[in-house]
C-alpha positions, 0 to 999 in steps of 0.5 A: 490527523492530517486531512489527507495523504500528502506527497512524501519528501525526502526528510520522511524516509525513516518514518516511512521505513519505521512504518512499513516495518512495523506494519509488516513485521508480523507477517516474516514468521508466516511467510518465512522471509522478509515481505516484499514492501519491507525490501523496496527502495523508498528513497527512490520511491519518494523521490519519484513522487510515488509515496504518500503519507498520513501523519498525526501530530508529527507522527507518521501513521501511514504510507501508501504507494502509487504506481502508475502502469500503462492499464491501471494504477498500481496500489503497490503498497498501504502500509498503517502502523499497527498503533493506528490500525482500526482508526481509519488511516487505511480508509483514508489511504485506499480511498485517496488511492482510487481518487488518484487513479481516477484523477490520473484518467484510469479505469481500474486499480490494482494490487498484489498481496502475498497468498499468506496475508489472507486477512488483506485478501479479505479486505479488498474483496469486502471493498470491490477488489477481485482476484485475477490470477496468482503467481509466484514472483521473486519467490513470494506467492502472489495474490493480484486483485483488480477493482474497476472504477466507476 
């Protein structure tokens, strides 16, 4: 595995889109539509320097999208290829996200996930995120969470 996430380049676009598709495809039937991350403009996000990737042996394993906002760093997306789940890739990406938020001077990192993605809500709660509110946006029922950065 690479030492850590690296910024994605235009050459990574197909790999990024493939990982996101594989990571979220099983939620389509649960949600009844494509999850938000499957609809994002990854070419634009890569061009803006918002996407980081983890790869091993040339294979893309994980994708992280971070968006600086006024009050906190938004962890917009973390996606791990199903074949790499349980290998620590997600942990590497989440730890990198917190480090990047701290380095940018933020006191908190925030995220949102679909309320139907109950396993994600449980994971985020276990690693220190707290639910702040729920809302429906773009037809998606979202759970908003925040984690203070000490």
